[in-house]
N, C-alpha and C positions, 0 to 999 in steps of 0.2 A: 209263238213269243209271248210273253205276258203282257198284257196292258200294260202296266206300270212300265215296263222297260221299252215298249215300242213308242209311247209318249214320250219317254226322255230323248231315244234317240231321234226322234221327229224335231223334237224342241231343239236339241243339238243342231240337227239338219238345217232350221231357222235362221239360229244365230250364225250357222256356219257360211251360211249365205249372205248374212249380216256384213260379217267380218271381210269377205271376199268384196262384196259390193263397195264396200269403205275403199280396199286397195286399188278396185279399178277403178274409181273413180278420179284417183290420184293419176298425175304424169310421171312420175319417178318411183317405177314399181320398187326397187334397191330400198328407198327411203320408206316406203310404205310397208315393205317386209320387216325392216327392220324395226318400226316404230311400234308395231303389231305384236313383235317376238318382245321385244323388251316391256312392252306394255303386261305382258303375262306377271312382269317381274313382282309390281307391289302386291297382287293378289296372292303370288304364289308364295311369298314369303308370309302372308298372314296364315294362308291353309298350312302350310309346313307348321308353323309356330302352333296352329291349334288341333292337328291332325296327328294320329301314331307315329313314329318313326317307321319306315317299310322295313321290314325284315331282312336281315343280310342277306339272305337267299336270292334277294330280288335286286341286289346291287349290281350283278352284271348284266342284268336285263335293263335297269335303269342307265348305265351308262351308253349299252348298245341302242337302246331308244333313242337317247339324245343323238347320237352319233348317226342314227336313220333320219331323225327330224332335222337336222341340219344338212345333210344330203339332199333330202327332201325340198328345201328351202331352196338350197344353191340350184338343185337342176331345174325347179321352177322358174326360176329368175333367168337363170341361162335359157330355157325353154321359150320365154318371152322375145326375147332377141331376135326370134327366127318366124315366131307366128304369135299372133294375139292370144288373149284370154280365153275368147269364144272357141278358137282355132284349138290350141293347146289344152285348155283343161279338162273338157269330157274326155278326150284321151285318156288322160291321165286318171282321171277320176273312174272313168269306165273299166280301166283295165284292171285295178287292184281287187274287187269284189272277186274278180275271177279267178285270181292269183290265189289269193287269199281261201276262196274255196276250195282251190285244188292240192294246195299244200295241208291244210286243215284234214282234208279227207285223205291224201296219200301217205303224208307224215305224221299225222298227229291222231289219226284213229276215228277223227269224228265224223258219225254216221249223220249225213242229210238225206232227208226223205225227198222223193222225185218232185213233189211239187214245191219244197225250198229250194232245189236246185234249180226248178224252172224260173222262181220268182228272182233269184240272182241272176239268171241270165236274162231274164226281162229287163231288169234294172239297169245290168251294165249295157247291153244293145241298147236301151232309149237313152242312157246319158252320153255313149258314144256317139249313137247318129247325130248329134248336138253339133256335132264336128262337122258335119257332111251338110248343113244348112246353107253356108255360103259357096262361093263357086271357088273361091281362093281359100282352101281349106289345108288343114293341117295334113292331112294323108296325101297330099299331093306335094307338100311340102316334105320330101324324106327326111331332112334334118331335123325339122321341127315335130315331126312323128315320132321320131326313133329318140327325142330328147322326153318327148313327152311321156312315151314307154316307160323311158328309165325313170322318169317322175313316179309313174304309177307304180314301179317296182318297189320304191322307197314308201311310199303308202301304206303298199302290202307289207313292206317289212317291219314298219314300224307298227302297223296295227297288230300284228302276229306276236311282236316283240313285248310290245306294250300290255296287252292281253294277258299274256303267258307272265309278265313279271306283276303285274296288279294282282294276279291271282297269287303270288308268291309272297307279296308283299303284305298282305293283310290288311292293307287300306289302300282304296284306289284313288282318294285324295292325295294323302301323303305321299303317294309313288308319282303321281302327276305333279305334283307340285315342288318336289325335287328334281324331277326330270325339266320341266321348266327354267328351274335357274340355272341349271346346267346348260342347258339349250342359249338361254338368254347371254349367259356370260359367255360363252364360245363363240356364238354369233355375231356377238359385238365385237369384239376382238378381230373377227374374221373381216367386218366391213370396215372396222378404224383401218385395217393394213390394206384393204381391196379400194375402198373408196375415203380417202381421208378427207374431215369435215362433215361426212354425210350424217354422223351421230350428233354433232352441235346444231345441226339444222333441224332435228326431230322437233324441238319445243317451240320453233317458230313456222315450222311448214308442214309438221305433220301430226298436230296435237290430236285431231280426229282419229287417225289411226293409232296413235298412242293409246287413247281413251276407251272409245268406242269400239276400236278393231281388236285392241288388244283384250280390252275385258269379255269381248263377245266370243273371241277366239277361246280364251280360258276355260270360259265355263262351257264352252261346247263341247271340247275335247275331255274336260271333267267329267261329264256326262256321258262320252262315249266309254270312256276307262271305266266306270263303274257300271255302263252296259257290259261291257267286256267280262264283267265277274259273274254277271247275272245270264248269260244266255250263250251260244256258241258265238265265237269271233267274227266266223264267215257271215251270218245271219246279220249280225251288229254292221258291219264293215259295208253291206249291200244296201242295208236301209238308210245308212248315214249320206249314201250318197245321191239319196231323193233331196238334197241341198241345190242340186243344181233345178229342181223345179221351183223354189224358193228363190233361188238367184235369177231365174228367169223373170218371175213375176217382179221383183224390184227392179229389172233392168227396166221392163215394158212401162210400169207405174211411176216408177222416181226416176229412173235416168232415161226416160223417154226413147228407149230401143223400140226398133218395128219388131211387130210378133206378125209371124205368117204360118202357114197351113204346116209347113214342115216342121216347124217348132211344136206348136200344138200337138204333132203326130207323138213325135219323140216324148213329150213330156207326159202324154198318154200311156204310150208304153210304159214308162218309168213309175208311174204314178198305179198302172195295173199291177206291176211287180211288186209294189211296196203294200199293196192290199190283197196281194196274194201271200205274201210274207206272213201278213199279221195271224191270217186264218189258217196257215200251215200246220199240219198236224193238231 
């Protein structure tokens, strides 16, 4: 992987950890997620204005990607009803690189070297092992584990669709700008119906999520979508999941969470996979 692409995805991973920390710090996950999704809209409007219009060949990917993002957001929120973020999220994020790599090799004809496959496995194992840190974990809670796995399937699905769509679109920024606008519009309707009064609370109770979380989330995934057009989707997806390392650091230094040996071991495995991925090929 080229150095520019590598550091772009690492930057995206940092921003991804930031918006997850913002959402984690809030008490109402539905409010936080809705604020973050709607926080995309102002930036997306500007991006849609300055970027070229995506090629019509990419429009099916655009709508399919938006549907998969909404599925991911809804399944993630549902997962939190049965397991907390530190239990559910590692399973969801660790599952997706394996699924994307499998689909890429089997169905898309992507050739990955043995070193790249090993790096993807290390990152996935490192991320998922964080769900085992606590005694009461998502793997023992079968419902939370299954929902987390389903969430991971949505992550893998939108990663593949967005990557292929951005390549067809001829503009990574334009593609993601329109995808974000569609996502924000549909998701806000769903939340308005499912949680009456929630959207009106955003400007009172969720300004940090709207501004900081929404901005960080948009920029993070815009970088990832650009990286999809520059490198194999499987490699970008795996490297993006190093965000769990930065989320762990934010949790320890800013949210005052406890750091133990098991978390350190999981982080070392994930970080080793990222380093291996950088120097593969």
